[in-house]
Structure formats: structure tokens, C-alpha cells
BAKOL-483592 format. One line per 2 residues: their letters; for each residue x, y, z of C-alpha. Coordinates in steps of 0.1 Angstrom, whole numbers. Layout:
! BAKOL-483592
a> X/Y/Z; ... .
! end
This chain:
! BAKOL-483592
me> -343/149/-124; -329/161/-95 .
ft> -299/140/-87; -309/136/-51 .
ew> -344/124/-64; -322/102/-88 .
ir> -307/87/-53; -339/83/-37 .
gr> -354/64/-60; -324/43/-64 .
td> -334/7/-49; -314/-9/-17 .
aq> -294/-29/-39; -278/0/-57 .
lr> -274/19/-27; -256/-5/-14 .
al> -233/-14/-45; -225/26/-42 .
vs> -214/29/-10; -195/-4/-9 .
ar> -180/11/-43; -169/45/-25 .
pe> -167/39/11; -160/70/17 .
li> -196/83/11; -205/68/49 .
tp> -177/81/62; -195/87/87 .
vp> -230/77/78; -247/108/62 .
ah> -278/115/83; -307/110/50 .
le> -304/109/12; -299/143/9 .
gl> -267/143/22; -256/108/6 .
as> -256/131/-23; -245/162/-12 .
ra> -212/142/-2; -210/123/-36 .
gs> -205/158/-52; -179/168/-30 .
ps> -149/177/-53; -127/156/-32 .
ai> -147/126/-34; -155/126/-72 .
ar> -120/131/-81; -117/99/-58 .
vl> -139/77/-78; -129/92/-113 .
dr> -88/79/-101; -109/45/-105 .
ld> -120/45/-136; -106/22/-165 .
rf> -97/44/-198; -126/37/-218 .
tl> -151/44/-190; -133/78/-183 .
av> -140/83/-223; -173/78/-218 .
ve> -178/109/-190; -157/131/-207 .
tl> -179/124/-237; -208/139/-213 .
av> -184/171/-200; -177/184/-234 .
rd> -212/195/-233; -231/213/-212 .
gp> -266/194/-205; -282/161/-211 .
mp> -271/140/-238; -292/112/-257 .
ke> -276/77/-253; -275/77/-292 .
rl> -257/106/-295; -235/97/-269 .
re> -234/58/-286; -223/76/-319 .
lv> -195/100/-304; -176/74/-288 .
aa> -182/46/-322; -162/74/-339 .
al> -136/71/-314; -130/35/-316 .
ag> -108/14/-340; -126/8/-374 .
de> -148/36/-368; -156/39/-407 .
ae> -176/7/-411; -207/-3/-390 .
gg> -183/-23/-367; -169/8/-346 .
ar> -208/15/-336; -220/-26/-328 .
da> -185/-27/-311; -194/7/-288 .
ep> -232/-12/-282; -217/-31/-253 .
al> -185/-18/-240; -207/16/-239 .
sa> -238/-1/-220; -210/-21/-193 .
al> -195/13/-191; -226/34/-184 .
dr> -238/6/-158; -200/12/-141 .
lf> -215/47/-138; -246/46/-122 .
el> -231/22/-99; -211/46/-90 .
al> -233/77/-94; -214/96/-119 .
vy> -241/93/-142; -274/101/-134 .
gp> -310/101/-157; -325/84/-184 .
dd> -317/74/-218; -331/99/-234 .
al> -312/129/-210; -279/110/-196 .
dl> -259/139/-171; -230/142/-151 .
gp> -232/136/-115; -232/179/-100 .
gv> -199/188/-96; -180/160/-123 .
rk> -175/189/-147; -160/207/-123 .
vl> -135/182/-107; -123/175/-149 .
ed> -96/200/-157; -96/195/-195 .
pa> -117/167/-206; -101/150/-236 .
gl> -80/176/-241; -96/195/-247 .
gp> -96/234/-235; -121/252/-217 .
ka> -150/275/-234; -150/305/-250 .
vd> -170/325/-227; -138/315/-203 .
af> -114/312/-221; -117/348/-222 .
rh> -127/361/-191; -102/384/-178 .
ha> -96/403/-216; -109/436/-213 .
pe> -147/445/-226; -133/470/-249 .
ql> -106/449/-265; -135/418/-265 .
de> -156/444/-286; -131/453/-312 .
ma> -123/413/-318; -161/411/-320 .
de> -165/437/-345; -140/421/-368 .
va> -151/386/-366; -186/390/-363 .
pg> -198/424/-377; -235/434/-372 .
te> -240/413/-343; -258/419/-315 .
gs> -248/419/-276; -214/423/-252 .
gk> -183/414/-268; -176/386/-252 .
er> -214/371/-258; -210/384/-299 .
la> -175/362/-303; -183/331/-282 .
aa> -213/331/-307; -194/333/-339 .
la> -168/308/-323; -197/283/-320 .
ep> -190/278/-359; -160/287/-369 .
aa> -155/269/-398; -150/307/-415 .
lv> -122/320/-389; -104/291/-397 .
gs> -106/287/-430; -92/324/-433 .
vs> -63/316/-421; -28/310/-435 .
pe> -16/279/-436; 10/281/-410 .
ar> -11/291/-387; -42/258/-395 .
ga> -9/243/-384; -4/257/-354 .
ld> -42/250/-348; -37/213/-355 .
ql> -11/209/-333; -29/219/-306 .
aw> -58/205/-315; -56/171/-296 .
gp> -41/179/-263; -27/195/-241 .
pt> -49/229/-257; -22/255/-242 .
gr> 7/265/-251; 39/298/-247 .
vp> 42/321/-267; 56/354/-257 .
na> 41/393/-254; 3/366/-252 .
rr> -16/395/-247; -10/419/-269 .
ev> -32/442/-288; -32/427/-325 .
sv> -59/431/-355; -71/413/-384 .
as> -54/435/-407; -21/443/-387 .
ar> -16/406/-380; 18/396/-396 .
sp> 29/361/-379; 4/330/-375 .
ie> 0/333/-339; -14/369/-343 .
el> -37/354/-372; -50/334/-343 .
la> -50/358/-317; -68/386/-340 .
rg> -93/365/-348; -103/349/-311 .
ll> -89/318/-325; -68/320/-297 .
aa> -74/330/-258; -42/348/-241 .
tg> -47/333/-203; -12/351/-192 .
ee> 17/368/-205; 31/340/-224 .
sv> 1/313/-222; -18/309/-250 .
tl> -50/282/-250; -71/267/-276 .
pr> -112/273/-274; -131/240/-268 .
ev> -153/248/-298; -121/259/-319 .
gl> -107/221/-310; -140/201/-317 .
yl> -144/216/-349; -105/212/-357 .
rg> -115/173/-344; -140/172/-369 .
gr> -166/163/-341; -149/130/-320 .
vh> -141/142/-287; -113/115/-287 .
rg> -87/100/-312; -90/67/-309 .
ll> -101/43/-284; -97/8/-266 .
al> -132/-7/-255; -108/-38/-236 .
pp> -79/-35/-222; -44/-39/-244 .
pl> -34/-71/-246; -7/-83/-228 .
eg> 20/-91/-243; 51/-112/-224 .
ta> 69/-154/-220; 47/-178/-218 .
rd> 58/-202/-185; 46/-233/-181 .
rk> 25/-229/-147; 41/-255/-128 .
la> 76/-247/-132; 65/-205/-120 .
dr> 45/-225/-91; 78/-245/-75 .
ta> 101/-217/-89; 79/-190/-69 .
ag> 77/-218/-36; 115/-217/-38 .
qa> 118/-184/-31; 96/-177/-7 .
fa> 114/-201/12; 140/-186/8 .
fv> 128/-153/17; 112/-171/49 .
rs> 149/-183/59; 167/-144/58 .
ve> 146/-125/71; 147/-154/103 .
el> 186/-149/92; 184/-117/95 .
ce> 166/-116/133; 187/-141/147 .
rw> 223/-122/133; 205/-83/148 .
sv> 199/-106/181; 233/-105/189 .
ep> 248/-81/170; 219/-55/168 .
pg> 228/-17/149; 225/12/161 .
vl> 197/37/156; 205/69/134 .
rt> 197/104/148; 176/108/126 .
gg> 162/75/127; 164/48/102 .
lg> 195/21/100; 232/31/90 .
vr> 249/30/55; 273/2/71 .
dl> 250/-18/92; 231/-24/54 .
kr> 261/-37/36; 266/-58/63 .
at> 232/-78/63; 239/-68/26 .
se> 270/-94/31; 257/-117/57 .
ld> 224/-122/42; 245/-129/6 .
lp> 219/-108/-13; 219/-77/-37 .
ew> 212/-45/-18; 184/-40/-21 .
aa> 168/-72/-18; 186/-69/14 .
al> 168/-39/23; 135/-55/9 .
vi> 143/-82/40; 150/-56/66 .
ev> 116/-33/57; 90/-60/54 .
ah> 104/-75/87; 103/-42/106 .
aa> 67/-37/86; 56/-74/101 .
gl> 65/-63/133; 92/-86/138 .
ia> 119/-61/143; 120/-27/160 .
ag> 142/1/177; 142/-4/214 .
gg> 175/-14/233; 191/22/251 .
vd> 193/57/251; 207/56/216 .
ge> 189/26/204; 194/-5/186 .
wl> 176/-23/157; 161/-58/182 .
pt> 141/-87/171; 106/-81/189 .
sg> 86/-106/215; 63/-110/183 .
yd> 92/-129/167; 94/-155/190 .
lw> 57/-162/184; 64/-165/143 .
rv> 91/-179/143; 82/-214/159 .
ra> 51/-210/132; 48/-237/100 .
ta> 70/-225/71; 38/-212/50 .
dr> 21/-196/73; 50/-177/82 .
wv> 56/-169/48; 21/-155/45 .
tl> 23/-129/71; 56/-113/52 .
al> 38/-119/21; 4/-98/36 .
tw> 31/-75/49; 47/-62/23 .
lh> 12/-60/-5; -5/-39/25 .
md> 28/-18/36; 33/18/27 .
rv> 73/10/27; 91/13/-6 .
pg> 121/-3/0; 133/4/-36 .
lv> 137/41/-26; 170/32/-2 .
gd> 201/51/-14; 178/73/-31 .
rd> 184/110/-23; 152/130/-11 .
dr> 146/164/-19; 167/181/3 .
dr> 199/156/-18; 200/139/18 .
pl> 202/105/16; 173/78/24 .
na> 180/49/48; 166/17/50 .
lh> 142/20/81; 136/59/79 .
td> 102/75/78; 103/91/46 .
lr> 104/55/25; 63/56/30 .
rs> 47/66/3; 7/63/6 .
sa> 0/49/-33; 26/17/-23 .
pg> 0/-5/-13; -22/1/-45 .
vr> 7/0/-66; 13/-34/-54 .
aa> -18/-46/-62; -27/-28/-94 .
tl> 1/-50/-107; -10/-80/-92 .
gv> -40/-80/-108; -22/-72/-142 .
la> -7/-104/-143; -37/-125/-125 .
aa> -51/-115/-158; -28/-132/-177 .
pg> -21/-166/-160; 12/-188/-173 .
la> 28/-151/-187; 54/-132/-178 .
pa> 46/-102/-188; 77/-75/-200 .
rd> 76/-40/-179; 61/-21/-207 .
sv> 29/-45/-214; 24/-40/-179 .
le> 33/-2/-178; 8/6/-205 .
rl> -22/-19/-190; -19/-1/-160 .
aw> -23/34/-178; -51/21/-198 .
eq> -69/9/-163; -62/37/-143 .
pr> -51/67/-165; -60/96/-143 .
rr> -25/80/-123; 3/83/-139 .
gp> 32/96/-132; 76/89/-132 .
lr> 66/78/-96; 37/51/-100 .
eq> 59/42/-134; 85/36/-104 .
lt> 65/18/-78; 56/-8/-104 .
ef> 87/-13/-114; 98/-23/-78 .
al> 62/-46/-77; 75/-67/-100 .
re> 110/-69/-89; 102/-73/-54 .
ae> 71/-97/-63; 97/-123/-73 .
qv> 115/-116/-49; 90/-123/-19 .
gv> 78/-152/-37; 45/-141/-50 .
tg> 54/-144/-88; 78/-176/-101 .
lg> 97/-168/-135; 80/-133/-137 .
al> 45/-148/-139; 17/-146/-108 .
sg> 18/-179/-89; -9/-201/-78 .
hg> -1/-188/-33; 3/-154/-49 .
ra> -34/-157/-68; -50/-168/-36 .
ll> -29/-142/-12; -45/-114/-37 .
eg> -82/-128/-38; -79/-141/-7 .
ge> -79/-171/-4; -54/-200/20 .
pa> -20/-197/1; -6/-217/27 .
ev> -25/-246/19; -17/-235/-17 .
la> 24/-229/-14; 31/-259/18 .
pl> 27/-288/-6; 57/-265/-28 .
lp> 78/-261/-1; 110/-281/3 .
ep> 111/-305/27; 132/-296/60 .
vd> 163/-317/66; 176/-326/103 .
hv> 205/-340/97; 243/-325/79 .
ll> 272/-340/62; 303/-334/87 .
qa> 339/-335/66; 377/-346/81 .
dl> 387/-303/73; 358/-290/98 .
ta> 331/-285/71; 296/-295/76 .
va> 275/-295/45; 229/-295/47 .
pg> 222/-307/16; 186/-290/24 .
pl> 169/-264/41; 175/-273/77 .
ts> 145/-275/102; 143/-244/120 .
el> 156/-254/153; 189/-269/132 .
nr> 199/-243/114; 197/-220/146 .
wm> 219/-244/164; 238/-246/133 .
tl> 239/-206/130; 255/-206/166 .
ta> 280/-238/163; 295/-228/127 .
dv> 300/-197/108; 284/-201/73 .
es> 311/-200/44; 282/-213/14 .
kg> 251/-206/2; 230/-223/-27 .
ga> 214/-256/-32; 239/-275/-1 .
tv> 253/-247/28; 285/-252/37 .
yr> 294/-243/78; 327/-243/88 .
fs> 338/-251/122; 360/-224/142 .
es> 379/-220/175; 359/-187/174 .
si> 324/-205/165; 326/-233/192 .
rr> 337/-205/220; 305/-188/207 .
al> 284/-217/214; 302/-225/250 .
da> 294/-191/254; 257/-195/252 .
gh> 259/-221/278; 262/-250/255 .
gg> 290/-274/272; 319/-299/252 .
ee> 298/-328/255; 267/-314/248 .
lv> 279/-299/215; 299/-337/205 .
sm> 265/-352/212; 245/-327/193 .
ls> 266/-332/166; 265/-368/165 .
rh> 229/-372/165; 226/-350/133 .
sa> 252/-360/112; 251/-386/87 .
tp> 284/-391/90; 307/-402/119 .
vp> 318/-372/138; 355/-366/120 .
qa> 387/-368/155; 398/-332/141 .
ls> 364/-315/149; 364/-337/185 .
yl> 399/-325/193; 382/-292/187 .
vt> 353/-287/206; 370/-302/230 .
dv> 399/-288/234; 380/-252/231 .
ar> 354/-266/259; 387/-279/282 .
rh> 406/-239/275; 372/-218/281 .
gr> 358/-204/314; 398/-209/332 .
ir> 392/-172/334; 363/-153/352 .
vg> 358/-117/347; 341/-99/373 .
ta> 331/-60/380; 355/-42/399 .
sa> 355/-22/378; 364/-57/363 .
yi> 386/-82/380; 399/-115/364 .
rc> 399/-146/383; 413/-178/374 .
dd> 429/-216/397; 458/-216/379 .
pa> 483/-186/389; 508/-196/363 .
ll> 479/-184/337; 475/-152/352 .
dq> 514/-143/355; 513/-158/318 .
it> 486/-131/310; 505/-102/336 .
ad> 537/-109/307; 519/-101/280 .
rr> 526/-68/261; 490/-65/252 .
sa> 480/-62/281; 498/-25/295 .
al> 461/-8/279; 439/-27/313 .
rl> 460/-15/335; 458/-49/356 .
rr> 470/-52/392; 480/-86/408 .
la> 462/-83/441; 460/-122/449 .
pt> 480/-156/432; 447/-159/412 .
vi> 431/-129/410; 440/-97/387 .
as> 422/-64/392; 416/-40/360 .
rs> 398/-7/355; 386/-16/325 .
sr> 347/-23/321; 340/-62/330 .
aa> 323/-59/291; 356/-40/277 .
lv> 378/-69/297; 363/-96/283 .
ds> 366/-84/248; 405/-82/254 .
lr> 417/-109/265; 395/-132/236 .
am> 412/-111/209; 448/-117/231 .
gy> 437/-152/225; 424/-164/260 .
ap> 385/-179/265; 375/-162/296 .
va> 340/-158/304; 323/-131/324 .
es> 309/-142/362; 281/-127/382 .
ld> 288/-102/417; 280/-142/435 .
gd> 304/-156/411; 278/-171/389 .
vi> 286/-179/348; 267/-157/330 .
is> 249/-167/297; 243/-146/269 .
ql> 221/-166/250; 216/-160/218 .
ds> 181/-141/216; 179/-133/248 .
rr> 179/-94/232; 143/-85/224 .
te> 123/-50/226; 86/-44/221 .
gl> 74/-40/189; 46/-20/169 .
ap> 13/-38/158; 20/-56/118 .
vr> 5/-39/91; -28/-46/86 .
av> -52/-45/50; -76/-17/61 .
as> -99/-28/36; -113/-63/13 .
pn> -102/-66/-14; -142/-60/-27 .
gl> -147/-28/-12; -165/-25/16 .
dp> -176/-54/41; -215/-66/30 .
gv> -230/-59/68; -219/-25/67 .
at> -233/-15/35; -266/-27/46 .
aa> -273/-13/80; -258/23/65 .
vr> -280/20/34; -310/8/62 .
al> -301/42/83; -299/60/53 .
ra> -333/49/45; -351/50/83 .
gd> -328/85/83; -343/102/45 .
aa> -378/89/61; -376/114/91 .
hl> -367/139/68; -388/139/46 .
ar> -416/132/72; -405/153/96 .
re> -429/137/120; -441/150/155 .
pv> -429/132/185; -453/103/196 .
da> -462/95/227; -450/65/248 .
pg> -469/40/256; -484/37/287 .
gq> -477/11/313; -445/-8/322 .
vp> -419/-4/301; -401/-38/289 .
rg> -376/-55/311; -358/-87/301 .
pa> -326/-104/303; -295/-84/283 .
ta> -292/-119/255; -330/-121/252 .
ti> -328/-87/243; -303/-83/214 .
sa> -315/-114/198; -347/-93/196 .
lq> -327/-60/187; -306/-81/159 .
ea> -339/-97/149; -359/-68/143 .
ik> -324/-48/126; -330/-79/102 .
qg> -368/-81/98; -367/-41/93 .
vr> -399/-35/120; -404/-8/151 .
vw> -396/-18/185; -408/-6/219 .
ig> -380/-4/239; -372/3/283 .
yl> -344/31/280; -321/45/312 .
ds> -315/81/313; -281/95/330 .
qg> -302/100/356; -312/62/358 .
na> -349/66/349; -370/39/327 .
ts> -381/62/299; -406/42/270 .
ri> -390/45/231; -406/36/201 .
le> -373/30/175; -372/19/145 .
pa> -334/2/141; -307/3/118 .
rm> -276/-11/129; -259/-20/165 .
eg> -219/-23/171; -197/-11/191 .
gy> -219/-13/220; -244/7/203 .
lt> -274/7/185; -283/30/156 .
ay> -322/35/154; -348/62/144 .
de> -368/72/179; -405/80/169 .
tr> -407/96/202; -380/125/197 .
aa> -385/125/155; -345/119/154 .
vh> -317/88/150; -296/87/177 .
rf> -275/62/197; -289/42/225 .
al> -257/21/247; -274/-6/249 .
hr> -262/-16/287; -291/7/288 .
it> -316/-7/272; -337/-24/295 .
gv> -359/-47/277; -372/-53/241 .
ag> -413/-58/230; -430/-59/201 .
l> -455/-31/184 .
! end
């Protein structure tokens, strides 16, 4: 049976399953089913779908690939059963039946295998994509294709005397039954064969293309080369022909297979405890992102000339967030991918919060976490690589473009999928890697293992897992549920008060509300974190709040309102004293000037030796001019112990708000596809278009005459509804359509799908598939 005809004979449901599992086949939608079959056999499409197969299903494909033509299902079952554990008893075949049936159903669905049970075959192109299936080398005719004809004739005369045909054909016929040749070599040569039998089938030997005969062979390798049991593929490389490998394996294709994935091993966790732990981590992660954005609002780090964040800025963020460096890099990368921070601010550039941060900040904590967790799950950036070095031995900085890895989202999803398969279990790292190696054997390598380790570590930090086990809200996140509803009851209840103490500290007995947390961070410095956060008030922190526009009385009032204890006298005195001195000195633009109603205070400044660098000049009893900029003058006076404020040209005080600095950010990361593959509606429309196009392709109908009379006309809403119903019912319709000159024409259509303002349909009046602009359709009538 031809593959195209087999595809054409699939039901609509089977075609929908095919394009849903392999969406690349309909990007864009082929014109007909023959085009779909051709695309399904392209090397790139085959390689992508093979990468999604588990170890057992891939082994079934490899078993079929070893044979050139079709294979009966019974023979396939025997080969698979022999590779399963316990194949010496009847249990091997019994265990093979359900697993083989499930694997074949999957392969039929993916169009990798087709045909009846007595002649199963691989789809076109699959054998070419599979290199060394099951660790077997090339067939003899391919292994010796680069040998000279006269050399092949000499080898054939020795290993198959008296046979007819070319040297390559005679040698291939002799190797098809290699028992006698293998039995004639020394034990040492047989040992060398056994080392290559189960793969890899290649090896390196010096002077592999040497000319040697059976009589002149002096070493085990020469014995094998002389008999054709090894074929030279280069000056120092040899390979084991496939026929010889199969003989050495005793007719088996695989040494051992597992029909089911290997069981996960690890530590059992109480699921409620794991959920609560993960919720605590989720809350902490949200607060870390918020604290990072708040700090960068005031003191944004610069953007490196090569892009990214400087090492010193990362270390500062690590210290401020009280996190390990890898965790701080994770917070920064997720915030950037979520569109909460971006580069902006000037010519050199600074990393600033975006306007999207303000919208994110006012949402509920559970919703904020879902945004961050989805961003982490789907982003192609790898924060774990921060601190490593690239191929040119240059350091990889946070927020640098070199941190992108296209395979990262898939590895995270696959890793969480493994955790989801074992509820209440914290699997060991090696067990997870072993499971992933079985689920996706073609996607292996050092980078993939590294990405898996990063995924496990980061999932715990983000709060997707707790104590190593997948949490309930993490499962909802992975399966497309409502993680916010699952997480919200587990989050700690924020408190709206602190405990003020006489030593100028305040203790937060739990997580503060968002607004109170911002206010406390502005007014005091965080001294320690943990179950209870300790804040310390100081002259600089009080002045920071005053600079942001708060008054002294307002600060005392806020402290009284949000403190469960009376405001200590020392704290009240501190606020009052700093507020009394705050703003007495005004700094404006001359380049800059100092203005103060108290001449004695200006005398004190001019007499101070530390002001010499400012190059001050007294213009009046209450005014001093300086050649320094206003910002530099303010900073210098504060360093000298004064409390100046900046003022505008109109004499108004310039208030530096904490969140005043913002930039425009990029759109946050979004999932590119649903976890279950293609959207069902898109798959249905694509299959309908394929069927219509294929019918036209086969029938090659001549254009039909358009109906006579007035073209259909009607309201736009009625037209859209009629077309949607025609698509749903699969019936033909008569439409009026305005051409590019505005002339109304009649068309008879078989609608397939409608999207983006266009209708895709088979036009019987033109005998071709076309796209029609919906706004040009004047009306619809039935036929």
C-alpha cells in the first residue's frame, strides 16, 4: 500500500490526531493530502517526531528499520519479546503484546508506521533519518561502497569462492550468512567483534585501508578486515556491517528493553507539608521580585556595553535580597522575562522597572505568582548558566542574550512531568535523569542533564515544588488548571502592623501587606529576615522617607497607626529632629546654588574644609553659588552631615518618589502552544481544508458556471453566521463577492475555515482553493 493512499484512507478523527500531535505538518496547511504525506516524510519533520518517542516506542521503529521491507506483526512481536526482560519464558511474549500494541497505535497515529498487520512498514524517509538504528552499523553494500572494485573482487574470491556476480554482491551475500566466517577467526578477533556487537559499531585502528588477505593476516584486526567482518570507512576508522552485528546478537535487535518507564526512587513526602512548603517558597519568591523592582526604582544598575548586568550589580542584588547568587540571578531573569524590568533610562542605559510592574504589584499574591511561574516555565533563558563562561571564555552575565537555550522550556516541562508521575515523592536526581532518558532517548547530552538539574533546583526556589515533591498548585500550573485558586488558601495571611521597640527597630511578626511593606522599606533598613523581619530606623532612612515627600508628622502618624506597641520616645525624637533639619538648606541650579534662611548655617558650610572641592562663592547672606551640579552638590552636603533638598527653578521642592523611575518593557513570555498540542478547532479546520483541497486535486474538476440572477446580499452578521454554519455542516454555499474593481461576482464555495478576517474555501467556479476577505462578501445563499 502506498503511503499517500494510506494517509488518504485515514478518517477525519485520525487526521486530526495526526496534525494535533505533529503541528509542524500544517504550518502552513498543505493544499491536499498528497502534500501532507510528502511533508510527513521530510527529514526535519521525521527527526522532530522521533525526538518525542519514548525508548520502547523508538525501539519498535528501530526494529522495523533494520529490515528493508515490510515486516509481519508476528515477527515484530517475536523480536520485541526477545529484548524484554524475562524473554526466555513465555512471559516475554505475553508482556510484549500490550506494550507493542500501544506503541504501534502511537506510531500509526504519528504516521511513522503504516500498512496492514501482515506487512507493517515505516513511513517514507524514516530509515534515512535513523543513523545506526539500535547501535547496528550500515548494511554490507553500504559499508564497502568506497572500496575499489578490484579489492572487493579479491575479498570475495577468498570468502566466497565459486560464486557469481560483482565483488560487492558476492561479499554481501557471504556476509548475509556470516557464521562460517566468524567461526574461522581467532578468539582474540572474536573478542574484538563482541566489543562492537551491541554498539557503537565503529572503532578506530591505524591504517584501516591496508591491503590484507586471509593468508597474510597477522593480527586480530587484519583477520577481520581480510574476511570483510570489518569494513574500513576511513584511514583510521572501521565499522561492523549490519549483517554481522545481527548474527553476533543472536538475531536480537536490542539487548534489553523496558516496556514501562523505570520506577522513580526518592523520598516520600507528606503532600500537605510539601504544599505548605511550596506555598511559602512561592510567597518568598514573589516578595523577592517585588523587592528587586523597588530597589531598582531608586538605584537602577547600568546596562553593560555588551548587554546584561554587571557582576558587581549582581552581587549587590544578592546581598540586598539575602539570597544565593544563583537564586538572585533567577529572580532577575524571571522578572525580566515577565516584562517587569527592562533596559532604559538614558544613553548608556539602566535596568529599570516597567509600567507593567505597577499593574502586577497591585494584583493578589497568588495571581502574581502564577504570572512569574508561567514565565519561568516557558522562558527560553537559563539563569543557571550565570557565572559560567562561553565558548570564547567570556563570562555569562545575567540578562545577557547568550543565556538563551531553545530547549530550556521543553526540559522544564518534561522534568515537572516526571515529578507529576509520582505524587508525594521527591525523586532523586539520578532517578529523574534515568526516567527522562527513557522518555526521550534521542534528547540526551551534558547540556540536557545540566538543564534538568537547573529545573529541579529552580522549581523549588520558585515554589512549584516543596521538599522536592510537586505541589498541588504546581500540578495545576503544569496541567493548565487554576493554580491561583489552589495556592491562595496556602499563602500566609499578610499582617498590617509591626512591633516598634526602644532600640529604634521594628519587628514584623509575619509577611506585611504590600503597601505597608513598601512603606517600611522606604522608612527603615532591613536588618534581618526570616519568620519575623527586623527593620532598623536611622537618620538616613528617615531622611529617605522625607525626600520621598512624607512629612515628619505624617511619619509619626503612620508609625502610630501600624504599630501594635506605643511609638518609643527615642524614635519620635529621631523623626522630629531629622524633620526639623530637613529642607532648611535648598539647592538649585546656578550651575547650582545653596539657599538657606539661616546665615549662620551657611557660614558653617563655607568654613568646613570638606566644602573646598565644591568651589563655593557667597553671593548674599542667604545664598551660596557653586560650580558643581545640583545632584553632586546635594550628595556632597549630605555626605558632610547636612540635610539639603533640591528645588526647581520656580523654588518648589523636588520630591524623588520611590517608584518615579520607569521604562517601557517587552511583552512578557507566553506559552507558544497548549500542553496538549494543537488547538482542536485549528486541527478540525485544517483537516476540512485538506479534504476539500484533496477532493479538488483528485477530481481536477472544471470550473462550473456561476448561478444566474442577482448575487446574494445581506447583513454582515447574517453572512458570518451563515458561513460558520456552512463550515460546521460541511455544505456548499452561493456567495456574492466584490472583486478588486468593486464588481459583484457569484461564487460557489465549499468553506473550510474562517480566521483573521478571511475565509478559506474551495471555489467551484474557479476549481481552486482561495482565501476570501470577509468584508468583500456581500451575502450568502444556500444551494
